[in-house]
C-alpha positions in Angstrom: 110.7 92.2 75.8 109.6 90.8 72.5 106.3 89.8 74.0 105.7 93.4 75.1 107.0 95.2 72.0 105.6 92.9 69.3 106.9 91.8 65.9 107.4 95.3 64.6 110.2 95.9 67.1 111.5 92.4 67.5 114.9 92.1 69.2 117.4 89.5 68.2 120.3 90.5 70.5 120.4 92.4 73.8 123.3 93.7 75.9 122.8 94.2 79.6 124.7 97.4 80.5 124.3 97.4 84.3 124.2 95.0 87.2 120.8 93.5 87.9 121.3 93.4 91.6 123.5 95.0 94.2 123.7 96.6 97.6 122.2 100.0 98.1 124.0 103.0 99.7 123.0 102.0 103.2 125.2 98.9 102.8 123.0 96.6 104.8 120.2 95.8 102.4 119.8 94.4 98.9 117.5 95.5 96.2 116.8 94.8 92.6 118.1 97.6 90.4 116.6 98.6 87.1 118.0 96.7 84.2 119.5 98.9 81.5 119.9 97.3 78.1 120.6 98.0 74.5 119.6 96.0 71.5 121.3 95.3 68.2 119.9 98.5 66.6 121.0 100.7 69.4 117.6 101.1 71.0 117.8 101.6 74.8 115.7 99.9 77.4 115.0 100.3 81.1 113.2 97.3 82.6 112.1 97.1 86.2 109.7 95.2 88.5 107.7 97.0 91.2 106.2 95.1 94.1 104.7 98.4 95.4 103.5 101.7 94.0 105.9 104.3 95.3 104.8 108.0 95.2 105.6 109.6 91.9 105.9 106.4 90.0 104.3 107.8 86.8 106.7 110.8 86.8 109.6 108.5 87.6 108.9 106.3 84.6 108.7 109.4 82.3 111.9 110.8 83.8 113.8 107.5 83.2 112.5 107.4 79.6 113.5 111.0 78.8 116.9 110.4 80.4 117.6 107.4 78.3 116.6 109.4 75.2 118.6 112.5 76.0 121.8 110.7 77.1 122.3 109.4 73.5 123.0 112.9 72.2 126.6 113.9 71.8 128.2 117.1 70.4 127.8 117.1 66.7 124.9 114.6 66.6 121.6 115.3 64.8 118.1 114.9 66.1 117.1 112.4 63.4 119.9 110.1 64.6 118.3 109.6 68.0 117.0 106.1 68.6 114.0 105.0 70.6 114.2 104.9 74.4 111.8 102.4 75.9 110.8 101.7 79.6 109.1 98.5 80.5 107.7 98.3 84.1 106.1 95.1 85.5 103.8 95.8 88.4 102.1 93.4 90.9 100.0 96.2 92.3 97.3 98.2 90.5 98.3 101.5 89.1 95.8 102.3 86.3 92.3 101.9 87.8 90.7 103.4 84.7 91.5 100.4 82.4 91.4 96.6 82.7 94.1 96.1 80.1 97.0 93.9 81.2 99.5 95.7 78.9 99.3 99.4 78.4 101.5 101.1 75.8 102.1 104.9 76.2 103.7 107.0 73.4 103.7 110.7 72.5 100.4 111.3 70.7 97.3 113.5 70.6 93.7 112.8 71.9 92.7 111.2 68.6 95.4 108.5 68.8 97.7 110.1 66.2 101.3 109.3 67.2 103.9 112.1 67.1 106.8 109.7 67.6 107.6 106.2 68.7 110.9 107.3 70.1 109.6 107.6 73.7 107.6 104.6 75.0 106.5 103.5 78.5 105.0 100.0 78.7 103.2 98.8 81.8 102.4 95.1 82.5 100.0 95.0 85.5 100.0 91.4 86.7 96.9 91.8 88.9 94.8 92.3 85.7 95.6 88.9 84.3 92.5 86.9 83.5 94.2 83.9 81.8 94.0 80.6 83.6 96.0 77.4 83.3 93.2 75.9 81.2 93.3 78.5 78.5 97.0 79.4 78.7 97.7 77.9 75.3 95.4 80.5 73.6 96.9 83.4 75.5 99.0 86.2 74.0 102.8 86.2 74.6 102.4 89.0 77.1 99.6 87.1 79.0 101.8 84.0 79.0 104.7 85.9 80.6 102.4 87.5 83.1 101.2 84.0 84.1 104.7 82.7 84.3 105.8 85.6 86.5 102.9 85.0 88.9 103.1 81.2 89.0 106.7 80.0 88.2 107.6 79.6 91.9 104.7 77.1 92.3 105.4 75.1 89.1 108.0 72.3 88.5 110.4 72.4 85.6 108.4 69.7 83.9 105.2 71.6 84.3 106.7 74.7 82.8 108.0 72.7 79.8 104.5 71.4 79.3 102.7 74.7 79.7 105.2 76.8 77.8 106.8 75.1 74.8 108.9 78.2 73.8 112.5 77.8 74.8 112.6 81.3 76.5 110.3 80.1 79.3 112.4 76.9 79.9 115.6 79.0 80.0 114.0 81.4 82.6 112.8 78.5 84.6 116.3 77.1 84.5 117.7 80.3 86.0 115.2 80.0 88.8 116.4 76.5 89.5 120.0 77.7 89.7 119.0 80.4 92.2 117.0 77.9 94.3 119.9 75.3 94.4 122.7 77.8 95.0 122.9 78.8 98.7 124.5 82.2 98.0 122.0 83.1 95.3 119.2 82.0 97.5 120.5 84.2 100.3 120.6 87.1 98.0 117.1 86.4 96.8 115.8 86.2 100.3 117.6 89.4 101.2 116.0 91.2 98.3 112.6 89.8 99.1 113.0 90.9 102.7 113.9 94.4 101.5 110.8 94.6 99.3 108.5 93.4 102.1 110.2 95.9 104.5 109.6 98.7 102.0 106.0 97.8 101.6 105.6 97.7 105.3 107.3 101.1 105.7 105.0 102.7 103.1 102.0 101.3 104.8 103.1 102.5 108.2 103.8 106.0 106.9 100.3 106.0 105.4 98.6 104.9 108.6 100.7 107.3 110.7 99.6 110.2 108.4 96.0 109.1 108.7 96.3 108.9 112.5 97.8 112.4 112.7 95.1 113.8 110.5 92.3 112.2 112.5 93.8 113.5 115.8 94.2 117.0 114.6 90.8 116.9 112.9 89.1 115.8 116.2 90.9 118.4 118.2 89.8 121.2 115.9 86.5 119.7 115.0 87.3 120.0 111.3 88.0 117.5 108.5 90.9 119.7 107.4 93.1 118.0 110.0 92.7 114.6 108.3 93.4 116.1 104.9 96.6 117.9 106.1 97.8 114.8 107.9 97.5 112.7 104.7 99.2 115.4 102.6 102.0 115.6 105.1 102.7 111.9 104.9 102.6 111.9 101.1 104.7 115.0 100.7 107.4 113.5 103.1 107.5 110.3 101.1 107.8 112.2 97.8 110.7 114.3 99.1 112.5 111.3 100.5 112.1 109.5 97.2 113.4 112.5 95.3 116.4 112.8 97.6 117.4 109.2 97.1 117.0 109.4 93.3 119.1 112.6 93.2 121.8 111.0 95.4 121.9 108.0 93.0 122.1 110.3 89.9 124.9 112.4 91.5 126.7 109.4 92.8 126.9 110.8 96.3 126.3 109.3 99.7 124.1 110.9 102.3 121.5 110.2 104.9 120.0 106.7 104.6 116.2 106.4 104.0 115.7 105.5 107.6 117.7 108.6 108.7 115.7 110.8 106.4 112.4 109.7 108.1 113.6 111.6 111.2 114.1 114.9 109.3 111.3 117.5 109.4 109.8 119.0 106.3 112.1 122.0 106.2 115.2 119.8 106.5 114.0 117.5 103.7 113.1 120.5 101.4 116.5 122.1 102.0 118.4 118.9 101.3 116.4 118.2 98.2 116.9 121.7 96.8 120.7 121.5 97.5 120.9 118.3 95.6 118.9 119.8 92.7 121.4 122.7 92.6 124.3 120.3 92.6 122.7 118.5 89.6 122.1 121.7 87.7 125.7 122.8 88.3 127.1 119.4 87.2 125.0 119.5 84.0 126.1 123.1 83.3 129.7 122.0 83.4 
């Protein structure tokens, strides 16, 4: 976190406020949850890692940041007492094709670069953009070193990590990996989470190919390219609705159809369920 935020926001103490891992609502899979944390100055953080680019990720990150910020406010509080809310997302897939920067720092500002406030921040660390090699690692920035560590730690021994990264934070992180590797229960959990991530990537790819196939079939039958476009839109829209439904279920703390069950719903059923959950959220907030 200090490597991403820099010296001006340096953290000396952090408190993790939620579990890092746990079972999802379906009960038969494991996934890595977002890490919610607070530092010694009361600043709130949401840290997550993404092994795929789900639909609506940009909006989701903005939503999480705004939610962290707003949830501080209590009756009688004043606006100037609000503390920064910061989202850090590590990606191993490309999201921002328009820039080659490894670390991107988003804040509220205008088109000249003037910042309105630092209170809302979204940081992206896109690992695929790393250009640092083992040979020039010692000259790399802290963010570049962490990106290299995240990409290569599983292929390095503990002694190699100590030689490449003299800072104690890296050795501590490597020690945690060793504990996971040597603990059968932890390793089972890790493999289960990895399987879930791979299954999720496969599911998204299958949905994309299915939408593409439907679009091609319809386009051929009608002799128009519109069929391809509509097929793609259908697949994307279904994925977005399913994603919104799962997020709303999580926020409301309610159970409901699993993700696999939702894939059998038609668009009308998905839209109706999503709207019902939105109404429930509005009613809860109004009370």
